N, C-alpha and C positions, 0 to 999 in steps of 0.2 A: 547390538543395543536396539531398544523399542523404538517403533515408529514416532512415538510421542515425544522421544528425545531429539528429534530433529525438526528443522522447519520444513514444512510441506510445500511443493512446488505451487507457486501462485497461479498457474494455468490450470494444471489438471488436478492439483491437489492429491496425486496418487503415488508420488515418490518424493523421496527424501532430497533435501539440497544441501543442508550443512547442519552440523550438530549444534544444537541450542538449548541443551539441559542445563547448562551453568550461566547462562543469561538471564538477567531479569526482565521479564517482559509483562505488560498490563493489557487487559482486556479493554477494547474501545466500544463505543456504543454501536458503531457500524459492523461490528462482527470481526473486525480485524484486531491486531495486537502491536504494540510498540515495544521496543527494546530501548530501555533508558530514554523513553521519550521520541524515539526516531522510528518510522515506520520502514520496515526492510522488505523489499521484493527480490525473490529469486526463482529461477527457472531450473527445472531438473534437465538432465543431459538430453533426453528425447525431445523436451519442449523448447529447448535452445536451438535445435536443429531448424526450427520453423518459425520461431518468435523471437523478439528482442524486447529488452527494458530500456526505454529511452527516458533519459533525463533532459528536462527541458525548463526554460525560463516560464515562470507563471505570467499569464497575460495581467495588464495592468487592470486594476479595480475599477470599475465604472462607477462614477458618484452620480447620485441620483438628485434632483430638485423637486421638492414637493410644489405640486401645483393643484390647488384645489384639495381634493381628498384623494389624488392619484400621484404616483411618482413616476416621472419621466427621465430615463437614462439621457445624459448629455454627452 
């Protein structure tokens, strides 16, 4: 199968990770793409030997209060 039919490694970009030719994907403004609205990350076998993908809770969003013309986080 052609390389373009696979999701490339998100670290090296040189190796195949999984077959994605039958998945609907959309280009995003930051250069990434999503599958059905979800960003997918994957590592090839070589990169997985030295790196890992971590899923963690997002930090709480900081609210800002307007003081004069500047915004200060509280």
